[in-house]
Structures are given as structure tokens and as C-alpha cells.
C-alpha positions in Angstrom: 40.3 -0.3 74.4 37.4 -0.8 71.9 34.4 1.3 70.9 31.2 0.2 69.2 30.0 3.2 67.1 26.5 3.0 65.7 25.6 5.9 63.4 25.3 7.1 59.8 28.0 6.8 57.2 28.8 8.7 54.0 31.2 7.7 51.2 32.1 11.3 50.5 33.0 13.7 53.3 33.0 13.4 57.0 29.8 13.0 59.0 28.6 10.2 61.2 31.0 7.3 61.4 33.0 8.9 58.6 33.7 11.7 61.1 33.9 9.7 64.3 35.9 6.5 63.6 39.2 8.0 62.5 39.5 10.4 65.4 39.0 7.5 67.8 41.5 5.4 66.0 44.0 8.3 66.0 43.6 8.4 69.8 44.6 4.7 69.9 41.2 3.1 70.2 39.9 0.1 68.3 36.5 1.0 66.7 33.7 -1.3 65.5 31.6 0.9 63.2 28.0 -0.2 62.5 26.3 2.0 60.0 22.6 3.0 60.3 22.4 4.8 56.9 24.6 4.5 53.8 24.6 7.8 51.8 26.9 9.1 49.1 27.3 12.4 51.0 25.6 14.4 53.7 22.1 15.9 53.1 23.5 19.5 53.0 24.3 19.0 49.3 21.8 19.6 46.6 21.4 15.8 46.1 22.5 12.5 47.6 22.2 8.8 47.0 21.7 5.9 49.3 19.2 4.9 52.0 18.5 4.3 55.6 19.4 0.8 56.3 16.9 -1.9 57.4 16.8 -2.3 61.2 17.1 -6.1 60.9 20.3 -5.6 58.9 21.8 -3.3 61.5 20.7 -5.6 64.3 22.3 -8.5 62.5 25.6 -6.8 62.2 25.6 -5.8 65.9 24.7 -9.4 66.8 27.6 -10.7 64.7 30.1 -8.5 66.5 28.7 -9.8 69.8 29.1 -13.4 68.6 32.8 -12.7 68.4 32.9 -12.3 72.1 33.9 -8.7 71.5 31.5 -7.0 73.9 33.4 -8.2 77.0 36.3 -6.0 75.8 34.1 -3.0 74.9 34.8 0.3 76.8 32.1 2.4 75.2 29.2 2.6 72.8 28.8 5.8 70.7 25.6 6.6 68.9 24.8 9.5 66.6 22.5 10.0 63.6 20.1 7.0 63.5 17.8 7.9 60.6 14.7 6.2 62.2 13.3 5.6 65.7 13.3 1.9 65.0 17.0 2.0 64.5 17.2 3.8 67.9 15.7 0.7 69.5 18.4 -1.4 67.8 21.1 0.9 69.2 19.7 0.8 72.7 19.5 -3.0 72.6 23.2 -3.0 71.6 24.0 -0.7 74.6 22.3 -3.2 77.0 24.1 -6.1 75.4 27.4 -4.5 75.8 26.7 -3.5 79.4 25.7 -7.1 80.2 29.1 -8.2 79.0 31.1 -5.2 80.2 29.3 -3.5 83.1 31.7 -0.5 83.1 31.2 0.4 79.5 30.2 4.0 78.8 27.3 4.9 76.6 27.9 8.2 74.9 25.2 9.7 72.7 25.1 12.5 70.2 21.3 13.0 70.0 21.2 14.2 66.4 17.9 16.0 65.9 18.7 19.3 64.1 20.5 22.6 64.4 19.9 26.4 64.0 16.2 26.0 64.9 15.5 23.3 62.3 14.9 19.6 62.8 16.1 17.2 60.1 15.1 13.8 61.4 12.1 11.6 60.8 9.0 11.9 63.1 9.5 10.1 66.4 13.3 10.4 66.5 13.4 13.4 68.8 10.9 11.8 71.1 12.9 8.6 71.2 16.0 10.5 72.3 14.1 12.4 74.9 12.2 9.4 76.4 14.5 6.4 75.9 18.0 7.6 75.3 18.4 10.3 77.9 17.8 8.0 80.8 20.2 5.4 79.4 23.1 7.6 78.4 26.2 8.3 80.5 27.5 11.1 78.3 25.1 13.3 76.2 26.2 15.7 73.5 23.4 18.0 72.4 23.9 21.2 70.5 21.9 24.3 71.6 18.9 23.4 69.5 18.9 19.8 70.6 19.2 20.8 74.3 16.1 22.9 74.0 14.3 20.2 72.1 15.1 17.6 74.7 14.1 19.8 77.6 11.2 21.6 76.0 12.4 24.9 77.3 14.2 27.9 75.8 17.8 28.4 77.0 18.9 31.9 75.9 21.9 32.5 78.1 24.6 30.6 80.0 22.7 30.1 83.3 19.7 28.7 81.3 22.0 26.4 79.4 23.4 25.0 82.7 19.9 24.7 84.1 18.7 22.8 81.0 21.7 20.5 81.0 21.1 19.7 84.7 17.5 18.9 84.0 18.8 16.2 81.7 21.4 15.1 84.2 18.6 14.5 86.7 17.1 12.1 84.2 20.2 9.9 83.8 23.4 11.1 82.3 26.3 11.8 84.6 27.5 14.6 82.2 25.8 16.7 79.5 27.9 18.7 77.1 26.3 21.5 75.1 28.5 21.3 72.1 27.8 24.8 70.7 26.2 27.9 72.1 26.4 31.5 71.1 26.1 33.5 74.3 24.5 36.9 73.5 27.3 38.6 75.5 30.2 36.7 73.7 30.2 38.6 70.4 31.5 36.4 67.6 32.8 33.7 70.0 31.2 30.3 70.4 31.0 28.3 73.7 30.8 24.7 74.7 29.7 23.8 78.2 30.1 20.6 80.2 27.7 20.2 83.1 27.3 17.7 85.9 24.9 17.8 88.9 27.5 19.7 90.9 29.7 21.6 88.5 30.0 23.3 85.1 32.8 24.3 82.8 32.9 26.6 79.7 35.3 26.9 76.9 35.1 29.8 74.5 36.7 29.9 71.1 36.6 32.3 68.1 33.8 31.6 65.7 35.2 30.7 62.3 33.5 31.8 59.0 33.0 28.2 57.9 30.0 26.0 57.2 30.9 22.3 57.3 28.9 19.3 58.5 30.0 16.6 60.9 31.5 18.8 63.6 29.1 17.4 66.3 30.0 13.8 65.3 33.7 14.5 65.6 33.1 16.4 68.9 31.4 13.4 70.5 34.1 11.0 69.3 36.9 13.2 70.5 35.3 13.7 73.9 34.6 10.0 74.4 38.2 9.2 73.5 39.6 11.7 75.9 37.1 10.7 78.6 38.2 7.1 78.4 41.8 8.2 78.9 40.8 10.2 82.0 37.2 10.9 83.2 37.9 14.6 83.8 35.2 16.8 82.3 37.4 19.9 82.1 40.3 18.1 80.5 38.1 16.3 78.0 36.3 19.5 77.1 39.5 21.5 76.6 41.3 18.9 74.5 38.2 18.2 72.4 37.4 21.8 71.5 41.0 22.7 71.0 41.5 19.7 68.6 38.3 20.4 66.7 39.1 24.1 66.4 42.5 23.2 65.0 40.9 21.0 62.4 38.4 23.7 61.4 41.2 26.3 61.1 43.0 24.0 58.8 39.8 23.4 56.8 39.3 27.2 56.5 42.9 27.7 55.4 42.4 25.0 52.7 39.2 26.5 51.5 37.5 23.2 52.1 33.8 22.3 52.2 34.4 19.2 54.2 36.5 18.9 57.4 40.2 18.5 56.8 40.1 15.5 59.2 42.9 13.6 57.6 45.2 16.5 56.5 45.0 18.0 60.0 45.0 14.7 61.9 47.9 15.8 64.2 45.4 18.2 65.8 43.5 15.2 67.1 46.4 14.0 69.2 48.2 17.3 70.0 46.2 20.4 69.3 48.4 23.3 68.2 46.4 25.8 70.3 45.0 25.1 73.7 42.0 27.1 74.8 41.4 27.7 78.5 38.5 26.0 80.3 36.7 28.1 82.8 34.9 26.6 85.8 31.4 28.1 86.3 30.4 26.3 89.5 
């Protein structure tokens, strides 16, 4: 199985394609990475080098992959940080091209807008995700802040998260996963919720005293990989969160500032601790 992954890339650390490609490969998938930005490191550092890539260059790379006849064998398209709304249009064109060649291909989108109440994308990007991507996606992976941004409504507790996710499901995706939510009643735990039109599931894990970037990128890749193995929301949620938590535990133990994605790679395939998934109805 093959995946077309269109998102940012850094030379140092693990965000964007540098966080998504290896987990997918470790799960046995062929990945065709197309980078939308090329940075030295993520923007959380005091400085960075590089630039957002020209839309024509990105479109040309996608076209070249298509000219190999590859799209007919593509099982999924994954998009993340785009850098510019114009690049979003290139990504959607790629999705449509893949679907023409492979009608059963899944479009999975991590709508990277911001986190913790702060947007860090250029003007127009959030609106592009809301208006163009949500109707086109099969799987959508917003964090709490992005879920509220896409729906335009506050979601302060679990019932509100489920309602907001279902509002997005009604617009197109078959499944919306809120990748991180701190329920006021959950203490220091953190939740992830998978929501369809008819059902919802929650997984709750201990919150780690760790600040690293790229966890959302890795989450989307892991979930897509598990979904393609078996389209079971509860199974994919459980394996994804258990794997990611194992990687983060290893990162904390190592005192790292970047995910220990390579050192803890066995967690991707066989998480050392399996967290239970709770059906919420």
C-alpha cells in the first residue's frame, strides 16, 4: 500500500513529513513525501532557516509522481501543514487526481492551524481548511483549538467536543478525531476522541510534562496507517494513542526536546502499554 503525504518538512527534528513518513514506513507502507515547506527546524525554536516552497514547484512534484502511474496504486493522501492557502489548492488538486485513478483512496487531513489558543498559519489558511478541506476529507484530525476554529464554537467539555466533531462530520468527513483535549473533570489526564455520525470513543492517558512539536503530525500518520489495516475507529484510536504515548515516554526519559521517533520506533508497531478505549455512544 502507498501513501502520498503532502506537508512541511524540517531537516532537524520531527514535524511534518519528518514526523509522518517514518511511522507510516514502519507500519509497512510505501510513502511518497511531497514537501510544502523546507525549514531547518520547526518554528518553536528561537530561529529557523528555509522557506515556504513555491506552489508551482509543489504542483510539479505531484504531477511527476502521477506521471509514473503511481496514483492508481495509492491507498491514501495525507496532508498537514501547508504554509499557504495556495498550497492548499495544490494539495486538493492532488487528492482529486488520486481519487480519479484510485476511487477508494482515503483523504486524511491534519488541519494545522494552531494550538493552545494561538494560530500560527498565514491569513486564509484556516478559512481554506474550513471551507474547502472539511467537505473533501474522509478523516480529519483537529486538535481542540482547531476543532473550535473550524466550527466557530467553543467546546469546553466532552459532550461539546462530540457535538462539534459531528457538526464537521455532517459537512463531509466520515470520522473526526479530536487529537488532544483536556476535560476539566480529568485532572492531569489528556483525552483523544474519535467521532462518527452515530458513535464516539474516548481514550484517556496521563499527561506528560513534556513540550515537543510534531505530535499531531505523527498522530495523523499513525492513525491513517492503522485505519488502512482495518477501518475500525476504536482500534485505530487505541493503537495510535498508545504508540504515541510510548514514544513520548521514551522522549521524556531521554530528556529530549524532539520526539524519540527513531530510538522508540518499536512503539510504533507494538506499543509497550495499551490504553483502553471507552465507547461514549
